[in-house]
Each structure stands twice: as C-alpha cells, then as structure tokens.
C-alpha positions, 0 to 999 in steps of 0.5 A: 549762422556765424558771418565770417569777417573778411579783410579787405585785399589791401589790408591783407598782411602778405609782406614779410620782414625779418629783424635781427636783435642782439642778445641784450635787445632780445632780453629787453623785449622779452622783459618788456612783454613779460612785464606788460603781458604782451601775448602777441610779439608780432602784433606788438612790434608791428604797432610799435614800428607803424606808431613811430612811422606815423609819428615821423610823418606827423612831424615832417608833414608837407608844406605848400612849398614842398615837391608835390611828387613827394607823397607819403601814401 
C-alpha cells in the first residue's frame, strides 16, 4: 500500500505572484536553465528568491536595541 504524503496546510503554496522580464533578461534565464539543466523554472525562481530573502535577513538580524515589534516571522 502506497502512502500519499500530505503537505502541512501552512506549507501549501496557494499564493501566486507574477514577474515580467524584458527579452534580454528572459534570454539570460533561458541560457542559465539550459546550461545548468534546470527543468522546473518555477522551483528555480522560487528558490533563488527565498535564498536572497533569507540572506538579507541573515545580514540584518535584529539586535537587542531594535524595536521588538519588527519581527520577520
């Protein structure tokens, strides 16, 4: 019997965003995906965005003197 994995409700991706690229940007993305054999562009872009967001959060971590109301998560 195969068990079907269910995602937690909080991890389900149900929010959509759209991004527009100019032809040169799209060409660069296409070349990257071809060179590095990216098969799922949506996953690639999502991971790239989240990686950058988490990197920025790490660089600007809260200090003892910052406002406690300014929470990231």
